PDB file of N, CA, C and O in Angstrom:
ATOM      1  N   UNK A   1      59.518  14.052  30.200  1.00  0.00           N
ATOM      2  CA  UNK A   1      60.039  14.642  31.401  1.00  0.00           C
ATOM      3  C   UNK A   1      61.135  15.648  31.076  1.00  0.00           C
ATOM      4  O   UNK A   1      61.230  16.694  31.718  1.00  0.00           O
ATOM      5  N   UNK A   2      61.955  15.339  30.093  1.00  0.00           N
ATOM      6  CA  UNK A   2      63.020  16.264  29.714  1.00  0.00           C
ATOM      7  C   UNK A   2      62.438  17.574  29.189  1.00  0.00           C
ATOM      8  O   UNK A   2      62.980  18.645  29.460  1.00  0.00           O
ATOM      9  N   UNK A   3      61.348  17.497  28.447  1.00  0.00           N
ATOM     10  CA  UNK A   3      60.704  18.711  27.937  1.00  0.00           C
ATOM     11  C   UNK A   3      60.209  19.579  29.094  1.00  0.00           C
ATOM     12  O   UNK A   3      60.320  20.804  29.043  1.00  0.00           O
ATOM     13  N   UNK A   4      59.667  18.951  30.131  1.00  0.00           N
ATOM     14  CA  UNK A   4      59.207  19.694  31.303  1.00  0.00           C
ATOM     15  C   UNK A   4      60.377  20.348  32.027  1.00  0.00           C
ATOM     16  O   UNK A   4      60.279  21.492  32.470  1.00  0.00           O
ATOM     17  N   UNK A   5      61.470  19.627  32.145  1.00  0.00           N
ATOM     18  CA  UNK A   5      62.662  20.179  32.782  1.00  0.00           C
ATOM     19  C   UNK A   5      63.183  21.368  31.982  1.00  0.00           C
ATOM     20  O   UNK A   5      63.511  22.406  32.557  1.00  0.00           O
ATOM     21  N   UNK A   6      63.261  21.224  30.657  1.00  0.00           N
ATOM     22  CA  UNK A   6      63.733  22.315  29.813  1.00  0.00           C
ATOM     23  C   UNK A   6      62.842  23.542  29.946  1.00  0.00           C
ATOM     24  O   UNK A   6      63.341  24.664  30.024  1.00  0.00           O
ATOM     25  N   UNK A   7      61.534  23.340  29.973  1.00  0.00           N
ATOM     26  CA  UNK A   7      60.600  24.456  30.116  1.00  0.00           C
ATOM     27  C   UNK A   7      60.778  25.142  31.464  1.00  0.00           C
ATOM     28  O   UNK A   7      60.739  26.369  31.548  1.00  0.00           O
ATOM     29  N   UNK A   8      60.971  24.365  32.507  1.00  0.00           N
ATOM     30  CA  UNK A   8      61.171  24.932  33.847  1.00  0.00           C
ATOM     31  C   UNK A   8      62.457  25.743  33.905  1.00  0.00           C
ATOM     32  O   UNK A   8      62.486  26.816  34.509  1.00  0.00           O
ATOM     33  N   UNK A   9      63.510  25.247  33.290  1.00  0.00           N
ATOM     34  CA  UNK A   9      64.795  25.952  33.299  1.00  0.00           C
ATOM     35  C   UNK A   9      64.687  27.249  32.514  1.00  0.00           C
ATOM     36  O   UNK A   9      65.174  28.289  32.958  1.00  0.00           O
ATOM     37  N   UNK A  10      64.051  27.193  31.351  1.00  0.00           N
ATOM     38  CA  UNK A  10      63.892  28.384  30.530  1.00  0.00           C
ATOM     39  C   UNK A  10      63.081  29.443  31.260  1.00  0.00           C
ATOM     40  O   UNK A  10      63.308  30.638  31.076  1.00  0.00           O
ATOM     41  N   UNK A  11      62.137  29.010  32.089  1.00  0.00           N
ATOM     42  CA  UNK A  11      61.273  29.936  32.819  1.00  0.00           C
ATOM     43  C   UNK A  11      61.955  30.573  34.028  1.00  0.00           C
ATOM     44  O   UNK A  11      61.506  31.619  34.498  1.00  0.00           O
ATOM     45  N   UNK A  12      63.006  29.981  34.532  1.00  0.00           N
ATOM     46  CA  UNK A  12      63.670  30.535  35.714  1.00  0.00           C
ATOM     47  C   UNK A  12      64.712  29.600  36.274  1.00  0.00           C
ATOM     48  O   UNK A  12      65.165  28.680  35.593  1.00  0.00           O
ATOM     49  N   UNK A  13      65.093  29.835  37.514  1.00  0.00           N
ATOM     50  CA  UNK A  13      66.118  29.038  38.175  1.00  0.00           C
ATOM     51  C   UNK A  13      65.542  27.705  38.647  1.00  0.00           C
ATOM     52  O   UNK A  13      64.427  27.645  39.164  1.00  0.00           O
ATOM     53  N   UNK A  14      66.310  26.650  38.462  1.00  0.00           N
ATOM     54  CA  UNK A  14      65.910  25.301  38.873  1.00  0.00           C
ATOM     55  C   UNK A  14      67.048  24.693  39.679  1.00  0.00           C
ATOM     56  O   UNK A  14      68.214  24.777  39.294  1.00  0.00           O
ATOM     57  N   UNK A  15      66.698  24.085  40.792  1.00  0.00           N
ATOM     58  CA  UNK A  15      67.664  23.345  41.599  1.00  0.00           C
ATOM     59  C   UNK A  15      67.371  21.863  41.426  1.00  0.00           C
ATOM     60  O   UNK A  15      66.237  21.415  41.599  1.00  0.00           O
ATOM     61  N   UNK A  16      68.416  21.105  41.079  1.00  0.00           N
ATOM     62  CA  UNK A  16      68.268  19.666  40.879  1.00  0.00           C
ATOM     63  C   UNK A  16      69.020  18.967  42.010  1.00  0.00           C
ATOM     64  O   UNK A  16      70.245  19.051  42.095  1.00  0.00           O
ATOM     65  N   UNK A  17      68.280  18.278  42.872  1.00  0.00           N
ATOM     66  CA  UNK A  17      68.882  17.548  43.984  1.00  0.00           C
ATOM     67  C   UNK A  17      69.153  16.121  43.513  1.00  0.00           C
ATOM     68  O   UNK A  17      68.222  15.366  43.229  1.00  0.00           O
ATOM     69  N   UNK A  18      70.410  15.765  43.435  1.00  0.00           N
ATOM     70  CA  UNK A  18      70.819  14.461  42.917  1.00  0.00           C
ATOM     71  C   UNK A  18      71.104  13.439  44.008  1.00  0.00           C
ATOM     72  O   UNK A  18      71.628  12.364  43.720  1.00  0.00           O
ATOM     73  N   UNK A  19      70.772  13.751  45.241  1.00  0.00           N
ATOM     74  CA  UNK A  19      71.093  12.895  46.380  1.00  0.00           C
ATOM     75  C   UNK A  19      70.498  11.500  46.259  1.00  0.00           C
ATOM     76  O   UNK A  19      71.108  10.533  46.716  1.00  0.00           O
ATOM     77  N   UNK A  20      69.330  11.374  45.661  1.00  0.00           N
ATOM     78  CA  UNK A  20      68.652  10.076  45.590  1.00  0.00           C
ATOM     79  C   UNK A  20      69.230   9.160  44.511  1.00  0.00           C
ATOM     80  O   UNK A  20      68.869   7.985  44.446  1.00  0.00           O
ATOM     81  N   UNK A  21      70.115   9.676  43.670  1.00  0.00           N
ATOM     82  CA  UNK A  21      70.686   8.828  42.617  1.00  0.00           C
ATOM     83  C   UNK A  21      71.679   7.845  43.219  1.00  0.00           C
ATOM     84  O   UNK A  21      72.712   8.241  43.759  1.00  0.00           O
ATOM     85  N   UNK A  22      71.359   6.575  43.122  1.00  0.00           N
ATOM     86  CA  UNK A  22      72.283   5.556  43.604  1.00  0.00           C
ATOM     87  C   UNK A  22      72.759   4.668  42.461  1.00  0.00           C
ATOM     88  O   UNK A  22      73.851   4.103  42.522  1.00  0.00           O
ATOM     89  N   UNK A  23      71.950   4.547  41.433  1.00  0.00           N
ATOM     90  CA  UNK A  23      72.330   3.793  40.234  1.00  0.00           C
ATOM     91  C   UNK A  23      72.025   4.649  39.025  1.00  0.00           C
ATOM     92  O   UNK A  23      70.930   5.197  38.902  1.00  0.00           O
ATOM     93  N   UNK A  24      72.994   4.764  38.133  1.00  0.00           N
ATOM     94  CA  UNK A  24      72.830   5.608  36.951  1.00  0.00           C
ATOM     95  C   UNK A  24      73.858   5.187  35.924  1.00  0.00           C
ATOM     96  O   UNK A  24      74.783   4.429  36.217  1.00  0.00           O
ATOM     97  N   UNK A  25      73.681   5.691  34.712  1.00  0.00           N
ATOM     98  CA  UNK A  25      74.648   5.449  33.651  1.00  0.00           C
ATOM     99  C   UNK A  25      74.803   6.745  32.866  1.00  0.00           C
ATOM    100  O   UNK A  25      74.436   7.815  33.350  1.00  0.00           O
ATOM    101  N   UNK A  26      75.338   6.653  31.675  1.00  0.00           N
ATOM    102  CA  UNK A  26      75.595   7.857  30.894  1.00  0.00           C
ATOM    103  C   UNK A  26      74.310   8.590  30.507  1.00  0.00           C
ATOM    104  O   UNK A  26      74.364   9.765  30.147  1.00  0.00           O
ATOM    105  N   UNK A  27      73.166   7.927  30.573  1.00  0.00           N
ATOM    106  CA  UNK A  27      71.913   8.626  30.254  1.00  0.00           C
ATOM    107  C   UNK A  27      71.633   9.734  31.273  1.00  0.00           C
ATOM    108  O   UNK A  27      71.043  10.754  30.916  1.00  0.00           O
ATOM    109  N   UNK A  28      72.037   9.559  32.510  1.00  0.00           N
ATOM    110  CA  UNK A  28      71.889  10.619  33.509  1.00  0.00           C
ATOM    111  C   UNK A  28      72.715  11.840  33.106  1.00  0.00           C
ATOM    112  O   UNK A  28      72.274  12.979  33.261  1.00  0.00           O
ATOM    113  N   UNK A  29      73.904  11.589  32.592  1.00  0.00           N
ATOM    114  CA  UNK A  29      74.735  12.693  32.119  1.00  0.00           C
ATOM    115  C   UNK A  29      74.083  13.386  30.930  1.00  0.00           C
ATOM    116  O   UNK A  29      74.151  14.609  30.813  1.00  0.00           O
ATOM    117  N   UNK A  30      73.458  12.624  30.057  1.00  0.00           N
ATOM    118  CA  UNK A  30      72.776  13.202  28.892  1.00  0.00           C
ATOM    119  C   UNK A  30      71.664  14.149  29.319  1.00  0.00           C
ATOM    120  O   UNK A  30      71.503  15.227  28.747  1.00  0.00           O
ATOM    121  N   UNK A  31      70.901  13.744  30.324  1.00  0.00           N
ATOM    122  CA  UNK A  31      69.815  14.603  30.821  1.00  0.00           C
ATOM    123  C   UNK A  31      70.391  15.878  31.421  1.00  0.00           C
ATOM    124  O   UNK A  31      69.870  16.968  31.183  1.00  0.00           O
ATOM    125  N   UNK A  32      71.449  15.751  32.188  1.00  0.00           N
ATOM    126  CA  UNK A  32      72.050  16.930  32.807  1.00  0.00           C
ATOM    127  C   UNK A  32      72.685  17.852  31.775  1.00  0.00           C
ATOM    128  O   UNK A  32      72.641  19.073  31.926  1.00  0.00           O
ATOM    129  N   UNK A  33      73.275  17.280  30.727  1.00  0.00           N
ATOM    130  CA  UNK A  33      73.814  18.107  29.647  1.00  0.00           C
ATOM    131  C   UNK A  33      72.697  18.840  28.921  1.00  0.00           C
ATOM    132  O   UNK A  33      72.847  20.012  28.578  1.00  0.00           O
ATOM    133  N   UNK A  34      71.585  18.167  28.685  1.00  0.00           N
ATOM    134  CA  UNK A  34      70.430  18.807  28.045  1.00  0.00           C
ATOM    135  C   UNK A  34      69.916  19.948  28.906  1.00  0.00           C
ATOM    136  O   UNK A  34      69.507  20.990  28.394  1.00  0.00           O
ATOM    137  N   UNK A  35      69.939  19.745  30.217  1.00  0.00           N
ATOM    138  CA  UNK A  35      69.498  20.802  31.127  1.00  0.00           C
ATOM    139  C   UNK A  35      70.429  22.009  31.020  1.00  0.00           C
ATOM    140  O   UNK A  35      69.967  23.150  31.026  1.00  0.00           O
ATOM    141  N   UNK A  36      71.712  21.770  30.923  1.00  0.00           N
ATOM    142  CA  UNK A  36      72.664  22.876  30.762  1.00  0.00           C
ATOM    143  C   UNK A  36      72.423  23.604  29.431  1.00  0.00           C
ATOM    144  O   UNK A  36      72.531  24.828  29.370  1.00  0.00           O
ATOM    145  N   UNK A  37      72.101  22.865  28.380  1.00  0.00           N
ATOM    146  CA  UNK A  37      71.806  23.506  27.092  1.00  0.00           C
ATOM    147  C   UNK A  37      70.563  24.383  27.211  1.00  0.00           C
ATOM    148  O   UNK A  37      70.522  25.478  26.650  1.00  0.00           O
ATOM    149  N   UNK A  38      69.559  23.915  27.931  1.00  0.00           N
ATOM    150  CA  UNK A  38      68.339  24.712  28.134  1.00  0.00           C
ATOM    151  C   UNK A  38      68.661  26.001  28.867  1.00  0.00           C
ATOM    152  O   UNK A  38      67.998  27.019  28.670  1.00  0.00           O
ATOM    153  N   UNK A  39      69.658  25.956  29.693  1.00  0.00           N
ATOM    154  CA  UNK A  39      70.078  27.133  30.451  1.00  0.00           C
ATOM    155  C   UNK A  39      70.508  28.260  29.514  1.00  0.00           C
ATOM    156  O   UNK A  39      70.358  29.432  29.858  1.00  0.00           O
ATOM    157  N   UNK A  40      71.036  27.928  28.347  1.00  0.00           N
ATOM    158  CA  UNK A  40      71.489  28.964  27.410  1.00  0.00           C
ATOM    159  C   UNK A  40      70.318  29.728  26.810  1.00  0.00           C
ATOM    160  O   UNK A  40      70.516  30.801  26.240  1.00  0.00           O
ATOM    161  N   UNK A  41      69.098  29.198  26.926  1.00  0.00           N
ATOM    162  CA  UNK A  41      67.907  29.873  26.415  1.00  0.00           C
ATOM    163  C   UNK A  41      67.217  30.699  27.504  1.00  0.00           C
ATOM    164  O   UNK A  41      66.126  31.229  27.293  1.00  0.00           O
ATOM    165  N   UNK A  42      67.843  30.799  28.637  1.00  0.00           N
ATOM    166  CA  UNK A  42      67.288  31.548  29.762  1.00  0.00           C
ATOM    167  C   UNK A  42      67.239  30.675  30.991  1.00  0.00           C
ATOM    168  O   UNK A  42      67.288  29.449  30.889  1.00  0.00           O
ATOM    169  N   UNK A  43      67.143  31.289  32.146  1.00  0.00           N
ATOM    170  CA  UNK A  43      67.081  30.527  33.387  1.00  0.00           C
ATOM    171  C   UNK A  43      68.440  29.990  33.789  1.00  0.00           C
ATOM    172  O   UNK A  43      69.457  30.298  33.168  1.00  0.00           O
ATOM    173  N   UNK A  44      68.440  29.189  34.830  1.00  0.00           N
ATOM    174  CA  UNK A  44      69.683  28.599  35.303  1.00  0.00           C
ATOM    175  C   UNK A  44      69.375  27.328  36.091  1.00  0.00           C
ATOM    176  O   UNK A  44      68.257  27.120  36.562  1.00  0.00           O
ATOM    177  N   UNK A  45      70.398  26.488  36.217  1.00  0.00           N
ATOM    178  CA  UNK A  45      70.249  25.288  37.037  1.00  0.00           C
ATOM    179  C   UNK A  45      71.383  25.233  38.048  1.00  0.00           C
ATOM    180  O   UNK A  45      72.466  25.780  37.841  1.00  0.00           O
ATOM    181  N   UNK A  46      71.097  24.564  39.128  1.00  0.00           N
ATOM    182  CA  UNK A  46      72.112  24.285  40.135  1.00  0.00           C
ATOM    183  C   UNK A  46      71.941  22.831  40.541  1.00  0.00           C
ATOM    184  O   UNK A  46      70.838  22.408  40.890  1.00  0.00           O
ATOM    185  N   UNK A  47      73.014  22.068  40.499  1.00  0.00           N
ATOM    186  CA  UNK A  47      72.993  20.661  40.900  1.00  0.00           C
ATOM    187  C   UNK A  47      73.492  20.556  42.334  1.00  0.00           C
ATOM    188  O   UNK A  47      74.585  21.020  42.657  1.00  0.00           O
ATOM    189  N   UNK A  48      72.679  19.942  43.191  1.00  0.00           N
ATOM    190  CA  UNK A  48      73.033  19.761  44.594  1.00  0.00           C
ATOM    191  C   UNK A  48      73.250  18.289  44.894  1.00  0.00           C
ATOM    192  O   UNK A  48      72.678  17.419  44.237  1.00  0.00           O
ATOM    193  N   UNK A  49      74.076  18.017  45.885  1.00  0.00           N
ATOM    194  CA  UNK A  49      74.296  16.656  46.391  1.00  0.00           C
ATOM    195  C   UNK A  49      74.670  15.685  45.285  1.00  0.00           C
ATOM    196  O   UNK A  49      74.076  14.615  45.149  1.00  0.00           O
ATOM    197  N   UNK A  50      75.654  16.071  44.505  1.00  0.00           N
ATOM    198  CA  UNK A  50      76.108  15.227  43.393  1.00  0.00           C
ATOM    199  C   UNK A  50      76.853  14.023  43.957  1.00  0.00           C
ATOM    200  O   UNK A  50      77.850  14.191  44.659  1.00  0.00           O
ATOM    201  N   UNK A  51      76.383  12.808  43.661  1.00  0.00           N
ATOM    202  CA  UNK A  51      77.105  11.621  44.133  1.00  0.00           C
ATOM    203  C   UNK A  51      78.518  11.569  43.540  1.00  0.00           C
ATOM    204  O   UNK A  51      78.719  11.898  42.371  1.00  0.00           O
ATOM    205  N   UNK A  52      79.479  11.158  44.347  1.00  0.00           N
ATOM    206  CA  UNK A  52      80.864  11.073  43.869  1.00  0.00           C
ATOM    207  C   UNK A  52      80.979  10.209  42.624  1.00  0.00           C
ATOM    208  O   UNK A  52      81.730  10.540  41.707  1.00  0.00           O
ATOM    209  N   UNK A  53      80.245   9.110  42.586  1.00  0.00           N
ATOM    210  CA  UNK A  53      80.317   8.213  41.422  1.00  0.00           C
ATOM    211  C   UNK A  53      79.817   8.899  40.158  1.00  0.00           C
ATOM    212  O   UNK A  53      80.354   8.664  39.076  1.00  0.00           O
ATOM    213  N   UNK A  54      78.797   9.743  40.279  1.00  0.00           N
ATOM    214  CA  UNK A  54      78.282  10.473  39.116  1.00  0.00           C
ATOM    215  C   UNK A  54      79.299  11.502  38.651  1.00  0.00           C
ATOM    216  O   UNK A  54      79.509  11.683  37.452  1.00  0.00           O
ATOM    217  N   UNK A  55      79.926  12.172  39.604  1.00  0.00           N
ATOM    218  CA  UNK A  55      80.961  13.148  39.250  1.00  0.00           C
ATOM    219  C   UNK A  55      82.138  12.457  38.561  1.00  0.00           C
ATOM    220  O   UNK A  55      82.687  12.978  37.590  1.00  0.00           O
ATOM    221  N   UNK A  56      82.523  11.281  39.069  1.00  0.00           N
ATOM    222  CA  UNK A  56      83.629  10.539  38.438  1.00  0.00           C
ATOM    223  C   UNK A  56      83.250  10.073  37.034  1.00  0.00           C
ATOM    224  O   UNK A  56      84.083  10.095  36.129  1.00  0.00           O
ATOM    225  N   UNK A  57      82.000   9.651  36.848  1.00  0.00           N
ATOM    226  CA  UNK A  57      81.543   9.239  35.523  1.00  0.00           C
ATOM    227  C   UNK A  57      81.588  10.429  34.563  1.00  0.00           C
ATOM    228  O   UNK A  57      82.022  10.295  33.419  1.00  0.00           O
ATOM    229  N   UNK A  58      81.140  11.581  35.032  1.00  0.00           N
ATOM    230  CA  UNK A  58      81.185  12.785  34.208  1.00  0.00           C
ATOM    231  C   UNK A  58      82.619  13.142  33.857  1.00  0.00           C
ATOM    232  O   UNK A  58      82.902  13.563  32.735  1.00  0.00           O
ATOM    233  N   UNK A  59      83.529  12.973  34.818  1.00  0.00           N
ATOM    234  CA  UNK A  59      84.939  13.235  34.573  1.00  0.00           C
ATOM    235  C   UNK A  59      85.491  12.268  33.533  1.00  0.00           C
ATOM    236  O   UNK A  59      86.253  12.667  32.653  1.00  0.00           O
ATOM    237  N   UNK A  60      85.109  11.008  33.633  1.00  0.00           N
ATOM    238  CA  UNK A  60      85.554   9.988  32.675  1.00  0.00           C
ATOM    239  C   UNK A  60      85.141  10.353  31.253  1.00  0.00           C
ATOM    240  O   UNK A  60      85.909  10.162  30.310  1.00  0.00           O
ATOM    241  N   UNK A  61      83.932  10.875  31.103  1.00  0.00           N
ATOM    242  CA  UNK A  61      83.423  11.268  29.787  1.00  0.00           C
ATOM    243  C   UNK A  61      83.882  12.666  29.377  1.00  0.00           C
ATOM    244  O   UNK A  61      83.609  13.102  28.258  1.00  0.00           O
ATOM    245  N   UNK A  62      84.572  13.367  30.264  1.00  0.00           N
ATOM    246  CA  UNK A  62      85.086  14.692  29.950  1.00  0.00           C
ATOM    247  C   UNK A  62      84.039  15.793  29.971  1.00  0.00           C
ATOM    248  O   UNK A  62      84.211  16.820  29.315  1.00  0.00           O
ATOM    249  N   UNK A  63      82.956  15.594  30.717  1.00  0.00           N
ATOM    250  CA  UNK A  63      81.883  16.583  30.762  1.00  0.00           C
ATOM    251  C   UNK A  63      81.639  17.149  32.165  1.00  0.00           C
ATOM    252  O   UNK A  63      80.676  17.886  32.373  1.00  0.00           O
ATOM    253  N   UNK A  64      82.481  16.820  33.104  1.00  0.00           N
ATOM    254  CA  UNK A  64      82.260  17.256  34.485  1.00  0.00           C
ATOM    255  C   UNK A  64      82.123  18.774  34.586  1.00  0.00           C
ATOM    256  O   UNK A  64      81.190  19.270  35.218  1.00  0.00           O
ATOM    257  N   UNK A  65      83.037  19.509  33.974  1.00  0.00           N
ATOM    258  CA  UNK A  65      82.979  20.976  34.070  1.00  0.00           C
ATOM    259  C   UNK A  65      81.776  21.543  33.308  1.00  0.00           C
ATOM    260  O   UNK A  65      81.271  22.608  33.663  1.00  0.00           O
ATOM    261  N   UNK A  66      81.323  20.857  32.287  1.00  0.00           N
ATOM    262  CA  UNK A  66      80.155  21.318  31.523  1.00  0.00           C
ATOM    263  C   UNK A  66      78.874  21.169  32.341  1.00  0.00           C
ATOM    264  O   UNK A  66      77.961  21.987  32.224  1.00  0.00           O
ATOM    265  N   UNK A  67      78.808  20.143  33.157  1.00  0.00           N
ATOM    266  CA  UNK A  67      77.590  19.861  33.910  1.00  0.00           C
ATOM    267  C   UNK A  67      77.612  20.502  35.288  1.00  0.00           C
ATOM    268  O   UNK A  67      76.639  21.140  35.690  1.00  0.00           O
ATOM    269  N   UNK A  68      78.703  20.342  36.010  1.00  0.00           N
ATOM    270  CA  UNK A  68      78.727  20.700  37.418  1.00  0.00           C
ATOM    271  C   UNK A  68      79.441  22.005  37.738  1.00  0.00           C
ATOM    272  O   UNK A  68      79.491  22.397  38.904  1.00  0.00           O
ATOM    273  N   UNK A  69      79.991  22.689  36.749  1.00  0.00           N
ATOM    274  CA  UNK A  69      80.640  23.967  37.015  1.00  0.00           C
ATOM    275  C   UNK A  69      79.576  24.991  37.343  1.00  0.00           C
ATOM    276  O   UNK A  69      78.805  25.378  36.465  1.00  0.00           O
ATOM    277  N   UNK A  70      79.516  25.435  38.573  1.00  0.00           N
ATOM    278  CA  UNK A  70      78.468  26.346  39.041  1.00  0.00           C
ATOM    279  C   UNK A  70      78.844  27.805  38.844  1.00  0.00           C
ATOM    280  O   UNK A  70      78.049  28.685  39.174  1.00  0.00           O
ATOM    281  N   UNK A  71      80.024  28.089  38.320  1.00  0.00           N
ATOM    282  CA  UNK A  71      80.424  29.480  38.145  1.00  0.00           C
ATOM    283  C   UNK A  71      79.911  30.069  36.854  1.00  0.00           C
ATOM    284  O   UNK A  71      80.167  31.238  36.564  1.00  0.00           O
TER     285      UNK A  71
END
């Protein structure tokens, strides 16, 4: 699935709706970080409806700005 996501991002803009995430751990952050890395090879991602708990987890790991910075 990650390979498909990376290919989609490289091909163009991708919007990731995170609203359905109710339970997650650091592996969710790993997938989102990988998606951001794919962005450097072309394309772009935008994360929508980020759960507060996921944002806090990203902040705890020090990766919030790497994943969710939309600028």
